[in-house]
N, C-alpha and C positions, 0 to 999 in steps of 0.2 A: 360784849366779844366783838372786837372789832374788825373791819374789813381783810377782806386777803390784800397781801402786800403786793403781791405778783400773779394775779390772776393766768395768764397766761400759762405763764412758765407751770406754775400747781395743776391747770386743767391737761396740758399735752403729758405732764408727767405721771398722773394720776391713770388719765387715756390708756397711756402706752406699757404703764404698771401694769394694769388690769385685764388690758387686751391679752398681752403676752405673756403675761405668768410673770414678769422679773422681779425678782431680788430685789432690796435697794441701792444692794451694794449692786450692781448691774447694772440698772438705771443710770446712778450717778455718776458710773464710767463712762456715759456712753457718750461715743464722739459725731460729730455732725460727718465725717468722711465713713460712717455706717451707714447712713442717710442716703436715699435712693429715690429724692419724689419722683422726678417725673417716672420711678419705674413703679412707684408708689411698693418698696422695698426697704426694709430693715432688715441689716444684719446683726444679729444678738450673740452678745458671746454670753457664755451660759460660764458662772464658775462652778466650784464643789461635784466635778463630774458631771454635770447636764450635759445634752448634747446643744452645742452652738448650731445656727444654721440661719439661712436668710428666711424673715414671715412678711406676709405681703401689707399692707397697711389699706385702711379704712379709706373713704373720702375725707370723713371726718378727721382721724389721722393727722391725714397729708396738711388739710387748715391747719389744726391746731400746731404742727409741728412749721409750718409757712409764718403761720403769726407767731411762733417764737424766734423764727431764724429771722424777721425784718426787726425784734426788739433788740436783737440782740446781735448784728448782721458778723462779728470778729471774733467769737467767739470758737473757741476747737470744739469743746465739749457743750450736749443740749441744751444740759439743765445745770444752770447757774447761781450763784450768790451774789449779792451786792458786791464784793469784790471782786467778778468774774473768774471765782475757782468752781469745778466741780460740787457737787452739792456734796454731802458726805450719810452715809446710813443715818444717823441721830440729826441731820438737820430736815430726810426724808422723811425719818418717821414725825417729827416736827409739825412738819407740813403738812402732813396722814393725819397725825393728832387734831391738828388744828381745824381741815378741810372734814372733819364727820363732824368736829362741833358748833361749824358753820352751817353744815348740812344739818341739826340737827338730828342724826342719826340716833334709834331708840335702845345702842349699843355700846359699850365703853370701845376704844378706838387706840390700843397698844404705842 
């Protein structure tokens, strides 16, 4: 297995998805205008009838997002591919699977 190609993006993606219980489609469409780093808040736009709202960000999330912003200062989306487009659900599923394999998790990651 090769190394992870975009470690800052993948770390921030997995951390934000896990902490805030995001679906892949919710994470993929997240835009920088929903992030308030100074206030340590994140606006979550839920899909499928779940309740949207603001969530607090932990310090490690803020740092991961700052690293991500520094890597792609002109992007409107948080999590982008090499062409600068937001990540699709399929792309996020592939990232989750690859990271699970790299971490040698003792269970399959779909």
